[in-house]
DSSP file (Angstrom, degrees, kcal/mol; ACC not computed):
  #  RESIDUE AA STRUCTURE BP1 BP2  ACC     N-H-->O    O-->H-N    N-H-->O    O-->H-N    TCO  KAPPA ALPHA  PHI   PSI    X-CA   Y-CA   Z-CA
    1    1 A X              0   0    0      0, 0.0     2,-0.3     0, 0.0     0, 0.0   0.000 360.0 360.0 360.0 129.0   81.4 -116.8   60.4
    2    2 A X        -     0   0    0      1,-0.0     2,-0.4     0, 0.0     0, 0.0  -0.600 360.0-143.5 -78.7 136.1   81.6 -120.5   61.4
    3    3 A X        -     0   0    0     -2,-0.3     2,-0.3     2,-0.0    -1,-0.0  -0.800  16.5-172.8-101.9 142.9   82.5 -122.9   58.5
    4    4 A X        -     0   0    0     -2,-0.4     2,-0.4     2,-0.0     0, 0.0  -0.903  18.5-130.8-128.0 160.1   81.0 -126.3   58.2
    5    5 A X        -     0   0    0     -2,-0.3     2,-0.4     2,-0.0    -2,-0.0  -0.940  22.0-177.0-113.7 134.7   81.8 -129.2   55.8
    6    6 A X        -     0   0    0     -2,-0.4     2,-0.6     2,-0.0    -2,-0.0  -0.995  15.6-147.0-133.2 125.8   79.0 -131.0   54.0
    7    7 A X        +     0   0    0     -2,-0.4     2,-0.3     0, 0.0    -2,-0.0  -0.837  26.9 167.4 -97.9 125.4   79.6 -134.0   51.7
    8    8 A X        -     0   0    0     -2,-0.6     2,-0.1     4,-0.0    -2,-0.0  -0.956  34.7-118.3-132.2 150.0   77.2 -134.2   48.7
    9    9 A X     >  -     0   0    0     -2,-0.3     4,-2.4     1,-0.1     5,-0.2  -0.434  37.3-107.7 -76.1 164.9   77.2 -136.3   45.6
   10   10 A X  H  > S+     0   0    0      1,-0.2     4,-2.5     2,-0.2     5,-0.2   0.887 121.8  52.8 -62.4 -38.3   77.4 -134.3   42.3
   11   11 A X  H  > S+     0   0    0      2,-0.2     4,-2.2     1,-0.2    -1,-0.2   0.905 109.3  48.9 -64.0 -41.2   73.7 -135.1   41.6
   12   12 A X  H  > S+     0   0    0      2,-0.2     4,-2.8     1,-0.2    -2,-0.2   0.908 111.6  49.0 -64.2 -41.8   72.7 -133.8   45.0
   13   13 A X  H  X S+     0   0    0     -4,-2.4     4,-2.5     2,-0.2    -2,-0.2   0.896 110.0  51.5 -66.1 -39.6   74.7 -130.6   44.5
   14   14 A X  H  X S+     0   0    0     -4,-2.5     4,-2.2     2,-0.2    -2,-0.2   0.929 113.0  45.4 -60.8 -45.1   73.2 -130.1   41.1
   15   15 A X  H  X S+     0   0    0     -4,-2.2     4,-2.6     2,-0.2    -2,-0.2   0.926 113.2  49.4 -65.0 -45.0   69.7 -130.4   42.6
   16   16 A X  H  X S+     0   0    0     -4,-2.8     4,-2.5     1,-0.2    -1,-0.2   0.889 110.8  51.0 -61.7 -39.8   70.5 -128.1   45.5
   17   17 A X  H  X S+     0   0    0     -4,-2.5     4,-2.4     2,-0.2    -1,-0.2   0.919 111.4  47.3 -63.5 -44.9   71.9 -125.5   43.1
   18   18 A X  H  X S+     0   0    0     -4,-2.2     4,-2.3     2,-0.2    -2,-0.2   0.918 113.4  47.9 -64.4 -43.5   68.8 -125.6   40.9
   19   19 A X  H  X S+     0   0    0     -4,-2.6     4,-2.3     2,-0.2    -2,-0.2   0.909 112.5  48.8 -64.2 -41.9   66.5 -125.4   43.9
   20   20 A X  H  X S+     0   0    0     -4,-2.5     4,-2.4    -5,-0.2    -2,-0.2   0.904 111.0  50.2 -65.2 -41.0   68.4 -122.5   45.5
   21   21 A X  H  X S+     0   0    0     -4,-2.4     4,-2.2     1,-0.2    -2,-0.2   0.910 111.1  49.4 -64.0 -41.6   68.5 -120.6   42.1
   22   22 A X  H  X S+     0   0    0     -4,-2.3     4,-2.2     1,-0.2    -2,-0.2   0.907 111.1  49.6 -62.9 -41.6   64.7 -121.1   41.8
   23   23 A X  H  X S+     0   0    0     -4,-2.3     4,-2.7     2,-0.2    -2,-0.2   0.892 109.3  51.5 -66.0 -39.4   64.2 -119.8   45.4
   24   24 A X  H  X S+     0   0    0     -4,-2.4     4,-2.4     2,-0.2     5,-0.2   0.910 108.7  51.3 -63.0 -41.5   66.3 -116.8   44.8
   25   25 A X  H  X>S+     0   0    0     -4,-2.2     4,-2.8     1,-0.2     5,-0.6   0.934 111.2  48.5 -59.0 -45.1   64.3 -115.9   41.6
   26   26 A X  I  X>S+     0   0    0     -4,-2.2     5,-2.7     1,-0.2     4,-1.5   0.924 112.6  47.4 -61.0 -46.0   61.1 -116.2   43.7
   27   27 A X  I  <5S+     0   0    0     -4,-2.7     5,-0.3     3,-0.2    -1,-0.2   0.839 117.8  42.3 -65.2 -33.6   62.5 -114.0   46.5
   28   28 A X  I  <5S+     0   0    0     -4,-2.4    -2,-0.2    -5,-0.2    -1,-0.2   0.873 131.7  14.8 -83.6 -37.5   63.7 -111.4   44.0
   29   29 A X  I  <5S+     0   0    0     -4,-2.8    -3,-0.2    -5,-0.2    -2,-0.2   0.737 129.6  35.7-114.3 -28.1   60.8 -111.2   41.5
   30   30 A X  I ><<S+     0   0    0     -4,-1.5     3,-1.7    -5,-0.6     4,-0.3   0.907 110.1  54.1 -94.5 -52.2   57.7 -112.8   43.0
   31   31 A X  G > <S+     0   0    0     -5,-2.7     3,-2.4     1,-0.3     6,-0.2   0.846  97.4  64.5 -56.3 -39.8   57.8 -112.1   46.7
   32   32 A X  G 3  S+     0   0    0     -5,-0.3    -1,-0.3     1,-0.3     5,-0.2   0.731  96.5  59.9 -59.6 -18.3   58.1 -108.3   46.4
   33   33 A X  G <  S+     0   0    0     -3,-1.7     2,-0.3    -4,-0.1    -1,-0.3   0.576  85.8  96.4 -83.7  -9.2   54.6 -108.3   44.8
   34   34 A X  S X  S-     0   0    0     -3,-2.4     3,-1.7    -4,-0.3     2,-0.1  -0.620  88.4-102.5 -82.7 139.2   53.1 -109.8   47.9
   35   35 A X  T 3  S+     0   0    0     -2,-0.3    -1,-0.1     1,-0.2    -2,-0.1  -0.345 103.6  12.9 -60.7 134.9   51.5 -107.3   50.4
   36   36 A X  T 3  S+     0   0    0      1,-0.2    -1,-0.2    -4,-0.1     2,-0.1   0.541  85.6 159.3  79.9   7.0   53.6 -106.6   53.4
   37   37 A X    <   -     0   0    0     -3,-1.7     2,-0.6    -6,-0.2    -1,-0.2  -0.424  27.5-156.6 -67.6 134.3   56.8 -108.2   51.9
   38   38 A X        -     0   0    0     -2,-0.1     2,-0.3     2,-0.0    -1,-0.0  -0.957  11.7-148.9-111.5 113.8   60.0 -107.1   53.6
   39   39 A X        -     0   0    0     -2,-0.6     2,-0.6    -7,-0.1   -11,-0.0  -0.619   6.5-156.9 -86.4 140.1   63.0 -107.5   51.3
   40   40 A X     >  -     0   0    0     -2,-0.3     4,-1.8     1,-0.1     3,-0.5  -0.874   7.9-174.0-116.7  95.6   66.5 -108.3   52.6
   41   41 A X  H  > S+     0   0    0     -2,-0.6     4,-2.3     1,-0.2     5,-0.2   0.840  82.9  55.4 -60.6 -37.2   69.0 -107.2   50.0
   42   42 A X  H  > S+     0   0    0      1,-0.2     4,-2.3     2,-0.2    -1,-0.2   0.862 106.3  52.0 -66.7 -34.3   72.0 -108.6   51.8
   43   43 A X  H  > S+     0   0    0     -3,-0.5     4,-2.5     2,-0.2    -1,-0.2   0.904 110.2  48.4 -67.2 -41.0   70.4 -112.0   51.9
   44   44 A X  H  X S+     0   0    0     -4,-1.8     4,-2.6     2,-0.2    -2,-0.2   0.913 111.8  49.4 -64.0 -42.6   69.7 -111.9   48.2
   45   45 A X  H  X S+     0   0    0     -4,-2.3     4,-2.0     2,-0.2    -2,-0.2   0.929 112.9  46.4 -62.7 -46.0   73.3 -110.8   47.5
   46   46 A X  H  X S+     0   0    0     -4,-2.3     4,-2.3     1,-0.2    -1,-0.2   0.907 112.6  51.0 -62.7 -42.5   74.7 -113.6   49.7
   47   47 A X  H  X S+     0   0    0     -4,-2.5     4,-2.7     1,-0.2     5,-0.2   0.904 108.9  50.2 -62.9 -42.7   72.4 -116.1   48.1
   48   48 A X  H  X S+     0   0    0     -4,-2.6     4,-2.1     1,-0.2    -1,-0.2   0.896 111.0  49.4 -63.7 -39.6   73.4 -115.2   44.5
   49   49 A X  H  X S+     0   0    0     -4,-2.0     4,-2.1     2,-0.2    -1,-0.2   0.910 111.8  49.0 -64.6 -41.9   77.1 -115.4   45.5
   50   50 A X  H  X S+     0   0    0     -4,-2.3     4,-2.4     2,-0.2    -2,-0.2   0.920 110.8  48.9 -64.9 -45.0   76.5 -118.9   47.0
   51   51 A X  H  X S+     0   0    0     -4,-2.7     4,-2.5     1,-0.2    -1,-0.2   0.894 110.1  53.3 -62.5 -38.8   74.6 -120.1   44.0
   52   52 A X  H  X S+     0   0    0     -4,-2.1     4,-1.8    -5,-0.2    -1,-0.2   0.910 109.3  47.9 -61.3 -42.7   77.4 -118.8   41.7
   53   53 A X  H  X S+     0   0    0     -4,-2.1     4,-1.5     2,-0.2    -2,-0.2   0.902 111.8  49.7 -65.0 -40.9   80.0 -120.8   43.7
   54   54 A X  H  X S+     0   0    0     -4,-2.4     4,-2.3     1,-0.2    -2,-0.2   0.895 108.7  52.9 -65.5 -39.0   77.9 -123.9   43.6
   55   55 A X  H  X S+     0   0    0     -4,-2.5     4,-2.9     1,-0.2    -1,-0.2   0.872 105.7  54.6 -64.3 -36.1   77.5 -123.6   39.8
   56   56 A X  H  < S+     0   0    0     -4,-1.8    -1,-0.2     2,-0.2    -2,-0.2   0.875 109.8  47.1 -63.6 -36.6   81.3 -123.3   39.4
   57   57 A X  H  < S+     0   0    0     -4,-1.5     3,-0.4     1,-0.2    -2,-0.2   0.915 115.1  45.4 -69.4 -43.4   81.7 -126.6   41.3
   58   58 A X  H  < S+     0   0    0     -4,-2.3     2,-0.3     1,-0.3    -2,-0.2   0.913 135.5   9.0 -67.7 -43.6   79.0 -128.3   39.2
   59   59 A X    ><  +     0   0    0     -4,-2.9     3,-1.8    -5,-0.2    -1,-0.3  -0.712  62.0 179.4-142.6  86.7   80.2 -127.0   35.9
   60   60 A X  G >  S+     0   0    0     -3,-0.4     3,-0.7     1,-0.3    -1,-0.1   0.736  83.9  58.4 -61.6 -22.8   83.6 -125.2   35.9
   61   61 A X  G 3  S+     0   0    0      1,-0.2    -1,-0.3     2,-0.1    -5,-0.1   0.524  84.1  82.7 -84.2  -5.3   83.4 -124.6   32.1
   62   62 A X  G <         0   0    0     -3,-1.8    -1,-0.2     1,-0.2    -2,-0.1   0.596 360.0 360.0 -76.0 -10.2   80.1 -122.7   32.4
   63   63 A X    <         0   0    0     -3,-0.7    -1,-0.2    -4,-0.2    -2,-0.1   0.486 360.0 360.0 -76.6 360.0   81.8 -119.4   33.3
């Protein structure tokens, strides 16, 4: 996996974390109810791990 570096302000990271968490919720609970939806469990798992890492950066005491 290729790694990249991205510089964000804390406010940008907070917003990105919230948006990603909302999208994951949508993919996990809303999308499966749509006809013809194909779920990708590995994508959800990776997304949840990523959101968890971002939340640790935003608020290390939240764990």
